[in-house]
Each structure stands twice: as C-alpha cells, then as structure tokens.
C-alpha positions as CSV (number, residue, x, y, z in Angstrom):
1,X,43.3,-6.4,-9.8
2,X,39.3,-6.5,-10.8
3,X,37.1,-5.5,-8.4
4,X,34.7,-8.5,-8.7
5,X,31.2,-8.7,-6.5
6,X,30.4,-11.0,-3.9
7,X,28.4,-13.4,-4.8
8,X,24.9,-13.7,-3.0
9,X,24.5,-16.3,0.1
10,X,23.8,-19.7,-1.1
11,X,19.8,-20.5,-0.2
12,X,19.1,-23.0,2.3
13,X,16.9,-26.0,1.4
14,X,14.3,-24.2,3.2
15,X,14.3,-21.1,1.4
16,X,14.5,-23.0,-1.7
17,X,11.3,-24.5,-1.2
18,X,9.4,-21.0,-1.1
19,X,11.0,-18.5,-3.5
20,X,9.4,-16.1,-2.4
21,X,12.3,-12.9,-2.7
22,X,14.7,-14.0,-5.6
23,X,15.7,-10.6,-6.1
24,X,19.5,-9.5,-6.4
25,X,20.5,-5.9,-6.6
26,X,24.1,-4.3,-6.4
27,X,25.8,-2.0,-4.2
28,X,28.4,-1.0,-2.1
29,X,29.4,-1.5,1.7
30,X,31.1,0.9,3.4
31,X,34.4,0.7,2.5
32,X,33.2,1.5,-1.0
33,X,33.2,-2.7,-2.5
34,X,30.8,-3.7,-4.4
35,X,28.6,-5.7,-2.8
36,X,25.4,-8.3,-4.0
37,X,22.3,-8.2,-1.9
38,X,20.5,-10.8,-1.8
39,X,16.4,-9.6,-1.0
40,X,14.8,-6.7,-0.2
41,X,14.3,-3.9,2.8
42,X,11.8,-4.4,4.6
43,X,10.8,-0.8,6.6
44,X,10.0,0.8,3.6
45,X,8.7,-1.4,1.6
46,X,6.1,-2.6,4.2
47,X,4.7,1.0,3.9
48,X,4.7,0.3,0.1
49,X,2.8,-2.6,0.8
50,X,0.3,-0.5,3.2
51,X,-0.1,2.0,0.0
52,X,-0.9,-1.2,-1.8
53,X,-3.8,-2.8,0.5
54,X,-5.0,1.1,1.1
55,X,-5.6,1.4,-2.9
56,X,-7.1,-1.9,-3.7
57,X,-8.9,-2.2,-0.1
58,X,-10.6,1.5,-2.4
59,X,-11.4,-0.3,-5.4
60,X,-13.4,-3.5,-3.2
61,X,-15.1,-0.7,-1.5
62,X,-16.1,1.1,-4.9
63,X,-17.2,-2.4,-6.4
64,X,-19.1,-2.5,-2.8
65,X,-20.9,0.7,-3.2
66,X,-22.1,-0.1,-6.7
67,X,-23.8,-3.4,-5.8
68,X,-25.2,-1.0,-3.0
69,X,-26.9,1.4,-6.0
70,X,-28.5,-1.8,-7.3
71,X,-29.9,-3.0,-4.6
72,X,-31.4,0.7,-4.0
73,X,-29.0,0.9,-0.7
74,X,-28.3,4.6,-1.3
75,X,-27.2,4.4,2.4
76,X,-25.0,1.8,2.4
77,X,-23.5,2.5,-0.8
78,X,-22.1,6.3,0.2
79,X,-21.0,4.6,2.8
80,X,-18.5,2.6,1.5
81,X,-17.8,5.3,-1.7
82,X,-16.4,7.2,2.2
83,X,-14.6,4.2,2.7
84,X,-13.2,4.3,-0.4
85,X,-12.3,7.8,-0.9
86,X,-10.5,7.6,2.8
87,X,-8.6,4.6,1.5
88,X,-7.4,7.1,-1.5
89,X,-6.3,9.6,1.0
90,X,-4.3,7.4,3.5
91,X,-2.4,5.6,0.5
92,X,-1.3,8.9,0.0
93,X,0.3,8.9,3.5
94,X,1.6,6.4,3.6
95,X,3.5,6.6,-0.3
96,X,4.6,9.7,1.5
97,X,6.3,7.8,4.7
98,X,8.0,5.1,2.5
99,X,9.8,7.5,0.6
100,X,11.3,9.9,3.3
101,X,11.8,6.6,6.0
102,X,14.0,5.0,2.7
103,X,16.4,8.4,2.7
104,X,16.4,8.4,6.6
105,X,17.4,5.1,7.5
106,X,19.6,4.6,4.5
107,X,17.7,1.9,2.7
108,X,16.6,2.7,-0.6
109,X,16.9,0.9,-3.9
110,X,16.3,0.3,-7.5
111,X,14.1,-2.4,-5.9
112,X,12.2,0.4,-3.6
113,X,11.8,2.6,-6.3
114,X,9.7,0.3,-8.8
115,X,7.7,-1.6,-6.2
116,X,6.2,2.2,-5.4
117,X,5.5,3.0,-9.1
118,X,3.3,0.0,-9.0
119,X,1.8,0.9,-5.9
120,X,0.9,4.6,-6.9
121,X,-1.0,2.8,-10.2
122,X,-3.1,1.1,-8.5
123,X,-3.8,3.7,-5.4
124,X,-3.9,6.8,-7.5
125,X,-4.4,5.7,-11.1
126,X,-7.0,2.8,-10.8
127,X,-8.6,3.0,-7.5
128,X,-9.4,7.0,-7.9
129,X,-10.2,6.3,-11.6
130,X,-13.2,3.4,-10.2
131,X,-14.1,5.7,-7.8
132,X,-15.3,8.4,-10.1
133,X,-16.6,5.8,-12.3
134,X,-18.9,3.7,-9.6
135,X,-20.2,6.5,-8.2
136,X,-21.1,9.0,-11.5
137,X,-19.3,8.3,-14.2
138,X,-21.1,4.5,-14.7
139,X,-24.5,6.2,-15.4
140,X,-22.9,7.8,-18.7
141,X,-22.2,4.7,-20.5
142,X,-19.0,4.8,-23.2
143,X,-18.3,8.6,-22.2
144,X,-18.2,7.5,-18.7
145,X,-15.6,5.0,-18.7
146,X,-13.5,6.8,-22.1
147,X,-12.9,9.4,-19.2
148,X,-12.2,6.9,-16.2
149,X,-9.5,6.0,-19.0
150,X,-8.5,9.0,-19.9
151,X,-7.8,9.2,-16.2
152,X,-5.4,6.2,-15.6
153,X,-3.8,7.0,-18.8
154,X,-2.5,9.9,-17.7
155,X,-1.2,8.7,-14.2
156,X,0.8,5.9,-16.1
157,X,2.1,7.9,-18.3
158,X,3.2,10.0,-15.5
159,X,4.3,8.2,-13.3
160,X,6.7,6.4,-15.9
161,X,7.7,9.8,-17.1
162,X,8.5,10.6,-13.2
163,X,10.6,7.8,-13.5
164,X,13.3,8.1,-16.5
165,X,13.3,11.9,-14.7
166,X,14.6,11.3,-11.3
167,X,18.2,12.8,-10.7
168,X,17.9,15.0,-14.0
169,X,14.6,16.9,-13.2
170,X,14.4,20.2,-11.2
171,X,13.3,18.6,-7.6
172,X,11.9,22.0,-6.3
173,X,9.2,21.2,-9.1
174,X,7.1,18.4,-10.6
175,X,6.4,18.5,-14.5
176,X,2.3,17.9,-14.0
177,X,0.2,17.1,-11.9
178,X,1.4,14.5,-9.4
179,X,-0.7,11.2,-9.0
180,X,-1.7,12.1,-5.8
181,X,-2.8,15.4,-6.0
182,X,-4.7,13.8,-8.9
183,X,-6.2,11.1,-7.2
184,X,-6.9,13.8,-4.3
185,X,-8.9,15.4,-6.4
186,X,-10.9,13.2,-7.8
187,X,-11.6,11.2,-4.0
188,X,-11.9,14.5,-2.4
189,X,-14.9,15.6,-5.0
190,X,-16.6,11.9,-4.6
191,X,-16.1,12.5,-0.8
192,X,-17.4,15.4,-0.2
193,X,-20.4,15.7,-1.9
194,X,-21.5,11.5,-0.9
195,X,-21.3,12.9,2.8
196,X,-23.6,15.5,2.0
197,X,-26.2,12.6,0.6
198,X,-25.3,13.6,-3.1
199,X,-26.1,10.8,-5.8
200,X,-23.1,10.9,-8.2
201,X,-25.7,10.6,-11.3
202,X,-26.5,14.0,-10.6
203,X,-23.1,15.4,-11.4
204,X,-21.8,13.2,-13.8
205,X,-21.4,15.8,-16.5
206,X,-19.0,17.6,-14.1
207,X,-17.4,15.3,-12.3
208,X,-16.7,13.8,-16.3
209,X,-14.9,16.7,-16.9
210,X,-13.0,16.9,-14.2
211,X,-11.6,13.8,-14.0
212,X,-10.5,14.1,-17.5
213,X,-8.9,17.7,-16.3
214,X,-7.4,16.0,-14.2
215,X,-6.2,13.2,-16.2
216,X,-4.7,15.7,-19.1
217,X,-3.5,18.0,-15.9
218,X,-0.9,14.9,-15.1
219,X,0.6,14.3,-18.4
220,X,0.9,18.4,-19.2
221,X,4.3,20.1,-19.1
222,X,2.9,22.6,-16.7
223,X,5.4,22.9,-13.2
224,X,3.3,22.6,-9.4
225,X,5.9,23.0,-6.3
226,X,6.8,20.6,-5.3
227,X,7.6,21.2,-1.5
228,X,10.6,19.1,-1.4
229,X,12.8,21.8,-0.1
230,X,11.3,21.2,3.0
231,X,13.9,20.4,5.3
232,X,12.1,18.0,8.3
233,X,15.4,16.8,9.5
234,X,16.1,20.8,10.4
235,X,15.2,22.8,13.3
236,X,12.3,25.1,12.5
237,X,11.4,28.4,14.4
238,X,8.5,27.3,17.1
239,X,6.1,29.6,15.1
240,X,6.3,26.7,12.6
241,X,5.1,23.7,15.1
242,X,1.7,25.4,15.2
243,X,1.1,26.1,12.4
244,X,1.6,22.8,11.1
245,X,-1.0,22.4,14.7
246,X,-3.2,24.4,13.4
247,X,-3.0,23.0,9.3
248,X,-3.9,20.1,11.3
249,X,-7.1,21.3,13.2
250,X,-8.8,23.1,10.3
251,X,-8.5,19.6,7.9
252,X,-9.8,17.7,11.0
253,X,-12.4,20.2,11.3
254,X,-14.2,18.6,8.0
255,X,-11.7,16.7,6.2
256,X,-14.4,16.0,2.9
257,X,-14.3,19.6,2.2
258,X,-11.3,21.0,3.3
259,X,-8.8,18.0,1.8
260,X,-11.6,19.5,-1.3
261,X,-10.3,22.9,-1.7
262,X,-6.9,22.2,-1.1
263,X,-6.5,19.7,-4.0
264,X,-8.3,21.7,-6.0
265,X,-6.7,24.8,-4.9
266,X,-2.9,22.7,-5.9
267,X,-4.1,21.5,-9.2
268,X,-5.4,25.2,-10.0
269,X,-2.2,26.7,-8.9
270,X,-0.2,25.1,-11.5
271,X,-2.7,26.4,-14.4
272,X,-2.8,30.4,-13.2
273,X,0.7,30.2,-12.7
274,X,1.1,29.4,-16.1
275,X,-1.1,32.1,-16.7
276,X,0.4,34.6,-15.3
277,X,4.0,33.7,-16.4
278,X,2.7,34.3,-20.4
279,X,1.2,37.1,-19.3
280,X,4.3,39.0,-17.4
281,X,6.3,37.4,-20.6
282,X,4.1,39.3,-22.7
283,X,3.9,42.4,-20.8
284,X,8.2,42.6,-20.5
285,X,8.5,41.5,-24.4
C-alpha cells in the first residue's frame, strides 16, 4: 500500500480573505508518516524577522545620518551612524539565536532556512555596505559605490554558497569569512571612529580597502573556525562561566573598540592560518 501524504487542512473563509500564509511543507509525524503542514513555525521565525528589522533599522539610520551630514549637523550624523552600527550587531545576536531556537525546539524547516538567508542578506549584506557608503565611501564617487557593491555581491555569493553546502561541509569550519563577521568589521569601523567624532571623509581610502577586503574574504576559500563544536546544552566546568562573564565585562567596558578589535582579529585569523599552513607545508617538503 503506497504511502500518501496527508493533505493540509482547508482554509476557512476568514483565512481565505487574508491569504498571508499559504506555505505548505512536507514533513514526518512521530510515527514516521509523511504529513503536509500548512503555515510556518512562529518562534524561530520571530527571531529571523527581528533580525530583518534590525537590518532595515540600520539602513534607515544610515540614510538619516547622510541627511544630517548634508544639513551640516555632524553631531546628529554621528549619533545616527552609531545607531546604524549597533543595529547590525543586534542583528548578529538575533541571527545566532534563530537557528539555535529552531534546533532546540525541533522547528527547523526549509522555509526558515530560506527566510534566514534573505534576512541575512539585508542585515549583513546591504546594511553594512550602505553604512560604509554613507559614512566614508560616498565621498569617493564611483569608486565608493563600486567598493560598496563588491561587498554586497560578496555577501550574496557567500550566502548562496553556504546554502548549497549545508549538510556536506565540515561544520567545524566556514569556507570564507561569514557574512555576520564581515558585517562586524564594517560596522565596528564606523561605530568606533564615529564615536570619537572622526568623519568618514578623512578615512575614505582605508575604509574602501577594509570593505573591499571583507567582500573578497567572504568569497574566498580560506577556512575560518565556526566554533560550532561548542555544546551549549552540555555540562561545562564552572570556570567556563567565569570566562563568559569576563568576556561580557570586557566587551561592555568599551563596546565600539572591543568589538572592532575582536572582529578584525577573527577576519585576520583565516589568512594568517592559511599562510602558516603554506609555510608548514613548504618546510615539510
């Protein structure tokens, strides 16, 4: 007897008037039978939506900062740039939570994976590029927007490659710099220097190099540690809790500078390990 998937429940008249969610996805019930579910899981997708909102909020603040600069209000512009950068870091936290919440509650879905990638493209692809352009790259004319586009294209390609390698790649490593880490470098630069009142126009060339480098590292074949081997649900030594508390204390002592240094160190760790590996291979040969 062939196994037939169950049909999703028919929408009521009230639901058909507002066909907001018509997503149907196949899965399996507790007995292993194929079933078709109508709708999406609420909890993990709430985190993904919040991630998307944080990216959108960053873009809005970057535009507000540019308007403030055009009006000659440098103080307000610096405030908006700070808000835009902070929103990107908030998006990173939310991005890290949605997947873990889905796994812990057993609510993973193909819809959630696609939605997460689209949200990441906004929060870690478009938002950082516009932030860098509004703060520094806009003064470079065509070169500035070309550099910003290199970053956006790098993020899009990085996310597309990641989606095609799910289930086949070594989970201990990322191939290429992850888009949230690249966004952390860009947002960290803007937040750290604008917090000191330094105008991006004075650092256009340096910012262009950093943004372009971040975009290229995302599509490189350099390996980065993913830190996914850490089991958050397992038991850990008491000293591990103290280390976590210490890390939070250090970060909150000076968030703009500490986060910038942390993400720069992580971005540089891949090329450094790659060069050390090449040197070791030459020595052995």
